[in-house]
C-alpha positions as CSV (number, residue, x, y, z in Angstrom):
1,X,-7.5,35.4,-22.8
2,X,-5.7,36.6,-19.6
3,X,-3.9,34.0,-17.6
4,X,-3.5,34.8,-13.8
5,X,-0.6,33.0,-11.8
6,X,-3.2,32.9,-8.9
7,X,-6.8,32.9,-10.2
8,X,-9.4,34.6,-8.0
9,X,-12.9,35.5,-8.3
10,X,-13.7,37.9,-11.3
11,X,-13.5,41.6,-10.5
12,X,-15.7,44.5,-11.5
13,X,-14.9,48.2,-12.3
14,X,-17.7,49.6,-10.2
15,X,-16.5,50.9,-6.8
16,X,-19.5,52.6,-5.1
17,X,-22.2,51.9,-7.5
18,X,-20.6,54.8,-9.6
19,X,-22.8,55.9,-12.5
20,X,-19.9,57.4,-14.3
21,X,-17.6,54.2,-14.1
22,X,-17.7,52.4,-17.5
23,X,-14.3,51.2,-17.7
24,X,-12.8,47.7,-17.7
25,X,-12.3,45.8,-14.5
26,X,-9.6,46.9,-12.4
27,X,-7.4,43.9,-13.0
28,X,-7.7,44.1,-16.8
29,X,-4.8,45.1,-19.0
30,X,-5.4,45.0,-22.7
31,X,-2.1,44.6,-24.7
32,X,-1.6,47.1,-27.7
33,X,-2.2,45.8,-31.1
34,X,0.0,46.9,-34.2
35,X,-2.3,50.0,-34.7
36,X,-2.0,51.0,-31.0
37,X,1.9,50.8,-31.4
38,X,2.0,52.7,-34.7
39,X,-0.1,55.5,-33.1
40,X,2.0,55.6,-29.9
41,X,5.2,55.9,-32.0
42,X,3.8,58.8,-34.1
43,X,2.4,60.6,-30.9
44,X,5.6,60.1,-28.8
45,X,8.2,60.2,-31.7
46,X,9.4,56.6,-30.7
47,X,10.8,56.0,-34.3
48,X,9.5,52.4,-34.3
49,X,10.1,50.7,-37.7
50,X,7.4,48.9,-39.7
51,X,9.1,45.5,-38.8
52,X,9.4,46.4,-35.1
53,X,5.8,47.3,-35.0
54,X,4.7,43.8,-35.9
55,X,7.3,42.4,-33.4
56,X,6.4,44.6,-30.6
57,X,2.7,43.7,-31.1
58,X,3.6,40.1,-30.8
59,X,5.5,40.6,-27.6
60,X,3.3,43.1,-25.9
61,X,1.1,40.4,-24.2
62,X,4.1,39.3,-22.2
63,X,3.6,42.5,-20.0
64,X,0.0,41.3,-19.1
65,X,1.0,39.0,-16.1
66,X,2.7,41.8,-14.3
67,X,-0.2,44.1,-14.6
68,X,-2.9,41.7,-13.7
69,X,-0.9,40.4,-10.7
70,X,-0.3,43.9,-9.2
71,X,-4.0,44.7,-9.8
72,X,-5.3,41.6,-8.1
73,X,-2.8,42.1,-5.0
74,X,-3.9,45.8,-4.7
75,X,-7.7,44.8,-4.8
76,X,-7.2,42.2,-2.2
77,X,-5.1,44.6,0.1
78,X,-7.1,47.6,-0.4
79,X,-11.0,47.0,-0.5
80,X,-13.2,49.9,-1.2
81,X,-14.0,52.0,1.8
82,X,-17.5,52.0,3.3
83,X,-18.8,55.7,3.7
84,X,-18.8,57.1,7.4
85,X,-21.6,59.2,8.6
86,X,-21.3,63.0,7.7
87,X,-23.7,65.9,7.5
88,X,-23.4,68.5,4.8
89,X,-22.3,72.0,6.1
90,X,-24.8,74.7,6.8
91,X,-22.9,77.5,8.3
92,X,-23.5,81.3,7.5
93,X,-20.2,81.6,5.5
94,X,-20.5,78.6,3.3
95,X,-17.2,77.4,4.7
96,X,-18.0,73.8,6.0
97,X,-18.2,71.0,3.4
98,X,-19.0,68.3,5.8
99,X,-19.5,68.2,9.7
100,X,-17.6,65.1,10.9
101,X,-17.0,65.3,14.8
102,X,-14.5,62.5,14.8
103,X,-13.4,62.1,18.5
104,X,-10.0,62.0,19.8
105,X,-8.5,58.6,20.0
106,X,-6.3,59.4,23.0
107,X,-5.6,62.1,25.5
108,X,-2.6,64.5,24.8
109,X,-1.4,68.0,24.3
110,X,-4.4,68.9,22.2
111,X,-7.3,67.8,24.4
112,X,-10.6,69.4,23.3
113,X,-9.2,71.3,20.5
114,X,-11.6,71.6,17.5
115,X,-10.0,71.2,14.1
116,X,-11.1,72.1,10.7
117,X,-9.5,70.5,7.8
118,X,-9.2,71.5,4.2
119,X,-11.3,69.3,2.1
120,X,-8.3,67.9,0.2
121,X,-7.2,66.2,3.5
122,X,-8.4,62.7,4.2
123,X,-10.2,62.8,7.5
124,X,-10.8,59.1,8.0
125,X,-11.2,56.0,5.9
126,X,-14.6,56.3,4.1
127,X,-14.8,60.1,4.7
128,X,-15.5,62.4,1.6
129,X,-12.5,64.1,0.1
130,X,-12.9,66.9,-2.3
131,X,-11.1,69.7,-4.0
132,X,-14.0,72.3,-4.7
133,X,-14.7,70.4,-7.7
134,X,-17.7,68.1,-8.9
135,X,-15.2,65.9,-10.3
136,X,-14.5,64.5,-6.8
137,X,-18.1,64.3,-5.6
138,X,-18.6,60.8,-4.2
139,X,-15.0,59.9,-3.6
140,X,-14.2,58.4,-0.3
141,X,-10.7,58.4,1.4
142,X,-9.0,55.0,1.5
143,X,-7.3,55.9,4.8
144,X,-6.8,58.8,7.2
145,X,-4.1,61.4,6.4
146,X,-1.1,61.1,8.8
147,X,-1.7,64.5,10.1
148,X,-5.3,63.6,11.1
149,X,-4.2,60.4,13.0
150,X,-1.6,62.4,15.0
151,X,-4.2,65.1,15.8
152,X,-6.7,62.6,17.1
153,X,-4.0,60.6,19.0
154,X,-3.0,64.1,20.6
155,X,-6.5,64.6,21.9
156,X,-8.0,66.8,19.1
157,X,-11.5,66.5,17.7
158,X,-11.9,66.7,13.9
159,X,-14.9,68.8,13.5
160,X,-15.2,69.7,9.9
161,X,-13.8,69.4,6.3
162,X,-13.9,72.8,4.6
163,X,-14.5,74.1,1.2
164,X,-11.5,75.0,-1.2
165,X,-11.3,76.7,-4.6
166,X,-12.0,74.6,-7.6
167,X,-9.1,72.1,-7.8
168,X,-7.0,74.5,-5.8
169,X,-6.2,76.7,-8.8
170,X,-7.4,80.1,-7.5
171,X,-6.4,82.4,-4.8
172,X,-9.8,84.2,-4.1
173,X,-12.2,81.6,-2.3
174,X,-14.9,82.1,-4.9
175,X,-14.4,79.3,-7.4
176,X,-15.8,76.1,-5.5
177,X,-18.4,74.2,-7.2
178,X,-20.4,74.6,-4.1
179,X,-20.5,78.4,-4.1
180,X,-18.5,81.3,-2.9
181,X,-17.0,81.1,0.6
182,X,-17.7,84.4,2.6
183,X,-15.3,86.1,4.9
184,X,-16.6,86.1,8.6
185,X,-15.2,89.6,8.7
186,X,-17.4,91.0,6.0
187,X,-19.9,89.0,3.9
188,X,-19.2,91.4,1.1
189,X,-15.7,89.9,0.8
190,X,-14.3,86.4,0.5
191,X,-11.5,84.9,2.6
192,X,-9.1,84.3,-0.2
193,X,-8.1,80.8,-1.2
194,X,-7.6,78.1,-2.0
195,X,-8.0,77.0,1.8
196,X,-11.0,79.3,2.0
197,X,-13.3,77.5,4.3
198,X,-10.6,76.4,6.7
199,X,-9.7,80.0,7.4
200,X,-13.4,81.1,7.6
201,X,-14.2,78.3,10.0
202,X,-11.7,79.4,12.6
203,X,-12.3,83.3,12.1
204,X,-16.0,82.5,12.5
205,X,-15.5,80.5,15.7
206,X,-16.4,77.2,14.4
207,X,-13.0,75.6,15.1
208,X,-9.9,76.5,17.1
209,X,-7.4,75.4,14.4
210,X,-7.4,74.9,10.7
211,X,-5.1,72.5,8.9
212,X,-4.5,73.9,5.4
213,X,-2.6,73.0,2.3
214,X,-0.4,75.6,1.0
215,X,1.1,75.3,-2.6
216,X,2.2,78.9,-3.1
217,X,0.4,80.8,-0.4
218,X,-3.0,79.1,-0.5
219,X,-2.9,78.5,3.2
220,X,-1.2,81.8,4.5
221,X,-3.2,84.0,2.2
222,X,-6.7,83.1,3.5
223,X,-5.4,83.2,7.0
224,X,-4.1,86.7,6.6
225,X,-7.4,87.9,5.1
226,X,-9.4,86.3,8.0
227,X,-7.0,87.7,10.8
228,X,-5.5,84.5,11.7
229,X,-1.9,83.5,12.6
230,X,-0.6,80.8,10.2
231,X,2.5,78.7,10.7
232,X,4.1,76.6,7.9
233,X,7.3,74.8,9.0
234,X,10.3,73.8,6.9
235,X,9.4,71.7,4.0
236,X,9.1,67.9,4.8
237,X,8.7,68.2,8.5
238,X,5.0,67.6,8.3
239,X,4.1,64.8,6.1
240,X,1.6,65.0,3.0
241,X,0.5,61.3,3.2
242,X,-3.3,61.3,2.8
243,X,-3.5,64.7,1.3
244,X,-4.3,65.7,-2.4
245,X,-1.1,67.4,-3.6
246,X,-0.4,69.6,-6.4
247,X,3.4,69.7,-7.0
248,X,5.8,68.1,-4.7
249,X,8.1,71.1,-5.1
250,X,5.4,73.3,-3.5
251,X,3.1,71.3,-1.4
252,X,3.1,72.1,2.4
253,X,1.0,71.9,5.3
254,X,0.2,75.1,7.3
255,X,-1.6,75.3,10.7
256,X,-3.6,78.4,11.4
257,X,-5.6,79.6,14.5
258,X,-6.0,82.7,16.9
259,X,-3.6,81.7,19.4
260,X,0.2,81.0,19.0
261,X,0.2,78.3,21.6
262,X,-2.7,76.4,19.9
263,X,-0.9,76.6,16.5
264,X,2.5,75.6,17.9
265,X,1.0,72.6,19.8
266,X,-0.9,71.5,16.7
267,X,2.1,71.8,14.4
268,X,4.2,70.0,16.9
269,X,1.7,67.2,17.1
270,X,1.5,66.5,13.4
271,X,5.3,66.8,12.6
272,X,7.8,64.1,12.2
273,X,8.4,61.3,9.7
274,X,5.7,58.9,8.7
275,X,7.7,56.5,6.5
276,X,5.6,57.3,3.3
277,X,6.3,61.0,2.4
278,X,9.6,60.8,0.6
279,X,10.3,64.4,0.8
280,X,10.7,64.2,4.6
281,X,14.4,62.9,4.3
282,X,16.8,61.8,7.0
283,X,15.9,64.8,9.3
284,X,12.4,63.2,9.9
285,X,12.9,59.5,10.6
286,X,9.6,57.5,10.7
287,X,7.8,57.8,14.1
288,X,6.8,54.5,15.5
289,X,3.7,55.2,17.6
290,X,3.5,51.7,18.8
291,X,6.5,52.0,21.1
292,X,5.9,52.8,24.8
293,X,8.1,55.9,24.9
294,X,7.6,59.6,25.8
295,X,7.2,61.0,22.5
296,X,7.2,64.6,23.8
297,X,10.9,64.0,23.8
298,X,11.2,62.3,20.4
299,X,9.3,64.9,18.4
300,X,9.9,68.6,17.7
301,X,8.0,70.8,20.3
302,X,7.5,74.3,19.2
303,X,5.1,75.0,22.1
304,X,7.9,74.5,24.7
305,X,9.6,77.8,25.9
306,X,7.5,80.3,23.8
307,X,8.7,83.6,24.8
308,X,7.8,87.1,23.7
309,X,11.4,88.5,24.1
310,X,12.6,89.7,20.7
311,X,15.3,92.1,22.0
312,X,18.3,92.0,19.8
313,X,16.5,89.9,17.1
314,X,17.7,91.3,13.7
315,X,14.8,91.7,11.5
316,X,15.4,92.4,7.7
317,X,12.5,94.3,6.1
318,X,12.5,93.4,2.4
319,X,12.2,96.9,0.7
320,X,10.9,95.4,-2.6
321,X,7.9,93.9,-0.9
322,X,6.6,97.4,0.4
323,X,6.9,99.1,-3.1
324,X,3.8,100.3,-4.9
325,X,4.3,97.6,-7.4
326,X,4.2,95.0,-4.8
327,X,1.5,96.1,-2.5
328,X,-1.2,98.7,-1.9
329,X,0.1,101.9,0.0
330,X,-2.4,101.3,2.7
331,X,-1.0,97.7,3.2
332,X,2.5,99.0,3.3
333,X,1.7,101.6,5.9
334,X,0.0,99.2,8.1
335,X,3.2,96.8,7.9
336,X,5.3,99.7,8.8
337,X,3.2,100.3,11.9
338,X,4.0,96.8,12.9
339,X,7.6,97.4,12.1
340,X,7.7,100.2,14.5
341,X,6.1,98.0,17.1
342,X,8.8,95.4,16.8
343,X,11.4,98.2,17.0
344,X,9.8,99.3,20.2
345,X,10.0,95.8,21.7
346,X,13.7,95.8,21.0
347,X,14.2,94.2,17.7
348,X,16.9,95.5,15.4
349,X,15.4,96.7,12.2
350,X,17.4,96.6,9.0
351,X,16.2,97.5,5.4
352,X,17.4,94.8,2.9
353,X,17.1,94.4,-0.9
354,X,16.5,91.2,-2.7
355,X,16.7,92.1,-6.4
356,X,15.1,88.7,-7.4
357,X,11.9,89.4,-5.5
358,X,9.7,89.5,-8.4
359,X,10.9,86.3,-9.8
360,X,9.3,83.8,-7.4
361,X,5.7,84.3,-8.5
362,X,6.7,83.7,-12.2
363,X,8.6,80.4,-11.3
364,X,5.6,79.4,-9.2
365,X,3.2,79.9,-12.2
366,X,5.6,77.8,-14.5
367,X,5.3,74.9,-11.9
368,X,1.6,75.4,-11.9
369,X,1.1,75.5,-15.6
370,X,3.7,72.9,-16.7
371,X,3.6,70.7,-13.6
372,X,0.8,70.9,-11.3
373,X,-2.0,71.3,-13.9
374,X,-0.4,68.8,-16.2
375,X,-0.1,66.2,-13.3
376,X,-3.7,66.9,-12.3
377,X,-4.9,66.2,-15.8
378,X,-2.9,62.9,-15.7
379,X,-4.9,62.2,-12.6
380,X,-1.8,62.3,-10.4
381,X,-4.1,63.6,-7.7
382,X,-4.4,59.7,-7.1
383,X,-0.6,59.0,-7.3
384,X,1.5,61.8,-5.9
385,X,5.0,60.9,-7.0
386,X,6.7,61.7,-3.6
387,X,4.2,59.7,-1.4
388,X,4.4,56.0,-1.3
389,X,0.6,55.7,-1.1
390,X,-1.7,56.0,-4.0
391,X,-5.4,55.1,-4.9
392,X,-6.4,53.7,-8.3
393,X,-10.1,54.3,-7.3
394,X,-9.3,58.2,-7.3
395,X,-7.5,57.9,-10.7
396,X,-10.5,56.1,-12.2
397,X,-13.1,58.4,-10.2
398,X,-11.6,61.5,-11.8
399,X,-10.9,60.0,-15.2
400,X,-14.5,58.7,-15.5
401,X,-16.1,62.0,-14.6
402,X,-13.8,64.1,-16.9
403,X,-14.9,61.7,-19.8
404,X,-18.4,62.3,-18.9
405,X,-18.3,66.0,-17.9
406,X,-15.2,67.7,-19.2
407,X,-16.8,71.1,-18.3
408,X,-16.5,70.2,-14.7
409,X,-12.8,71.0,-14.9
410,X,-12.1,74.4,-13.2
411,X,-11.9,77.1,-15.8
412,X,-8.7,78.2,-14.2
413,X,-7.3,74.8,-15.0
414,X,-8.7,74.8,-18.5
415,X,-7.1,78.2,-19.2
416,X,-3.8,77.2,-17.6
417,X,-3.8,73.9,-19.6
418,X,-4.6,75.4,-22.8
419,X,-1.9,78.2,-22.5
420,X,0.8,75.7,-21.5
421,X,-0.5,72.8,-23.6
422,X,1.8,73.4,-26.6
423,X,5.0,74.3,-24.5
424,X,5.2,77.6,-26.3
425,X,6.8,75.9,-29.2
426,X,9.5,74.3,-27.0
427,X,10.0,70.6,-26.2
428,X,8.2,69.1,-23.3
429,X,10.0,69.6,-20.1
430,X,11.8,72.9,-21.3
431,X,9.9,75.2,-19.0
432,X,9.8,73.1,-15.9
433,X,13.6,72.5,-16.2
434,X,14.2,76.1,-16.3
435,X,12.0,76.9,-13.4
436,X,13.6,74.0,-11.4
437,X,17.1,75.4,-12.0
438,X,16.2,78.8,-10.8
439,X,15.4,77.5,-7.3
440,X,19.0,77.6,-6.2
441,X,19.2,81.1,-7.3
442,X,16.1,82.2,-5.4
443,X,17.4,80.2,-2.4
444,X,20.8,82.1,-2.6
445,X,19.0,85.5,-2.9
446,X,16.8,84.9,0.1
447,X,19.7,83.4,2.1
448,X,22.2,86.1,1.4
449,X,20.9,88.7,4.0
450,X,21.0,86.1,6.7
451,X,24.1,84.5,5.8
452,X,26.3,87.6,5.2
453,X,28.7,88.3,8.0
454,X,28.6,92.1,7.7
455,X,26.8,94.8,9.9
456,X,23.6,94.4,7.8
457,X,23.3,90.6,8.7
458,X,19.8,89.7,9.9
459,X,18.0,86.6,11.5
460,X,14.6,86.9,9.6
461,X,13.1,88.5,6.7
462,X,9.8,90.4,6.8
463,X,7.2,91.2,4.1
464,X,3.5,91.6,3.8
465,X,1.7,88.3,3.4
466,X,-1.0,89.8,1.0
467,X,-0.8,92.7,-1.4
468,X,-4.3,94.0,-0.8
469,X,-7.4,93.8,1.3
470,X,-9.6,90.7,0.8
471,X,-11.4,90.2,-2.7
472,X,-14.9,91.4,-2.9
473,X,-17.6,88.8,-3.7
474,X,-17.8,88.5,-7.5
475,X,-20.5,90.7,-9.0
476,X,-23.0,89.3,-11.3
477,X,-22.0,91.5,-14.1
478,X,-18.4,90.4,-14.1
479,X,-17.0,89.1,-17.4
480,X,-15.4,85.6,-17.6
481,X,-12.1,87.4,-18.3
482,X,-12.5,89.4,-15.1
483,X,-13.2,86.4,-13.0
484,X,-10.4,84.5,-14.3
485,X,-7.8,87.3,-14.0
486,X,-8.7,87.7,-10.3
487,X,-8.6,84.1,-9.5
488,X,-5.1,83.9,-11.1
489,X,-4.1,87.3,-9.6
490,X,-1.5,88.9,-7.3
491,X,-2.4,87.0,-4.1
492,X,0.7,84.9,-4.1
493,X,3.2,87.7,-4.8
494,X,4.7,87.5,-1.3
495,X,4.3,84.0,-0.5
496,X,5.3,81.8,-3.3
497,X,9.2,81.8,-2.7
498,X,8.8,80.0,0.8
499,X,7.2,77.0,-1.0
500,X,9.7,77.1,-3.8
501,X,12.7,77.2,-1.4
502,X,11.4,75.0,1.4
503,X,11.6,77.8,4.0
504,X,9.6,78.0,7.1
505,X,7.0,81.0,7.4
506,X,4.7,82.5,9.8
507,X,1.8,84.9,9.1
508,X,0.9,87.3,11.8
509,X,-2.2,89.4,11.9
510,X,-1.0,92.9,11.2
511,X,-4.1,94.9,11.8
512,X,-7.1,95.8,9.7
513,X,-7.8,98.3,6.9
514,X,-11.5,99.5,6.9
515,X,-12.4,96.5,9.1
516,X,-10.7,94.0,6.8
517,X,-7.8,92.0,8.2
518,X,-4.1,92.1,6.7
519,X,-1.2,89.8,7.4
520,X,2.5,90.1,7.8
521,X,4.9,87.2,6.9
522,X,8.2,86.5,8.4
523,X,10.6,83.9,7.1
524,X,14.0,82.6,7.8
525,X,16.4,79.6,7.0
526,X,15.1,76.0,7.2
527,X,14.8,74.6,10.7
528,X,14.8,77.9,12.5
529,X,11.1,77.9,13.3
530,X,11.4,79.3,16.8
531,X,12.8,82.6,15.7
532,X,9.5,83.1,13.7
533,X,7.4,82.1,16.7
534,X,9.2,84.5,18.9
535,X,8.0,87.3,16.8
536,X,4.4,85.8,16.7
537,X,4.3,85.8,20.4
538,X,5.6,89.2,20.8
539,X,2.9,90.6,18.6
540,X,0.0,88.5,20.1
541,X,-2.7,90.3,22.1
542,X,-3.5,89.0,25.7
543,X,-5.9,86.0,25.0
544,X,-5.0,85.7,21.4
545,X,-6.1,87.4,18.3
546,X,-9.8,88.3,17.9
547,X,-12.3,86.2,16.1
548,X,-14.5,88.1,13.7
549,X,-17.3,89.9,15.3
550,X,-20.8,88.4,15.1
551,X,-23.0,91.4,14.3
552,X,-25.4,92.3,11.5
553,X,-23.4,95.4,10.4
554,X,-20.2,93.5,9.9
555,X,-21.9,90.6,8.2
556,X,-24.2,92.5,6.1
557,X,-24.5,91.2,2.5
């Protein structure tokens, strides 16, 4: 019988009349009995003696008060949200999950800008949040993400949430439980993923700006394959609060659009500390929006002083990134054309080598397999370790659905978890600790061409963003192995290192191959974003980059 220090009305486990919820009330904590303790000792190798099993079983109820008091305080402070009005998407590319049209809450630098959000971003309290998976159907956000509040405060309109690959573990844009997302440049191809719908919404003209979540390239890759500019500032500058994360080491927000000025203004508006994201650090003190001050002087403003002058800028072209092993020859040739354009504009071009170039995708895979997927299966989507906000309802929501429908897990997640589940015969934590300890090596390798003081010193590093043209829509005769192989394929080859090392990056449209967009990536040391934006402005056509043409031939299926 539980004893509460402050008794309240009984609680129930049901949140939104959820047919999958059969668990105990939220404030219930059942102490373990002797059998539970013995099983835990065996499973976790705790070495508990037979005498201590009985002792621990007798003492375990002492932990009950703390659990129930925390649960009751949380239930009182965080009542379940009521659903807001939304409309299911019905666009030609299957890009939109929900139409929202949340108006601006104030006038500002983004007045009238239409924004599409990746569906893993909480648009508003009571708005649906998804991740391309039936496991999240019916889940409602407990609060708006920090980036959304800031966008609306700056005058932007939140128009849509957009489809993502199933649980974010894919790079092709074809694994959502709601179907394949089509590329507005060609309905025979996908936009790539996992932020597939966000990229397609901007390329198709539905929105001006996309706010994406990028774990190893999952924001920049679809932007590149949809002909968009994408900007990802230094890790920590944009808060992840209110966004379903994957691994804190890799999670980042990227902003994509067709005009550098739009992207720079939006990225500036959502930057700065929010007091909740612990990765932001001392360089991002919390922003107090209640103060009557000119925030344009308090926050970073990348839109100020945008200039196309790149004369004398030293650009290091990473030789390994253009090798046949790293990208298709046609992609390499297109990138070389843009390099010649940069040289004609006065940039200083250097060829540099990074011998560790191929290491980053493997390190990213270790973080995915032994960190991100494991955390997801432990329902950490509701309790991101580095964000001081959580949601027990999301933990319960996913857990209940997995219990009822384990087959709803993305096959990429099932495969990755199965392959990594026994740790390859090593103790738990073995592979993650190795991968974590290689990040300084990757950082040093990518810093070296910029920090050396010789004649080959450069300011920025240039690579392709994507290794190939966009993936084709899956054929009906593809085998399960073929589908899984493409979804876990080479898309992150050039992008993973920036997430692992916390560097800023910009993806710039580099042209098209057979009518299909390709992107070029530029990166540099942390907090030197303006160097990247100078290159983006220099390569921007008058009026911005074009949206996808709307004609039957281009969009034929």
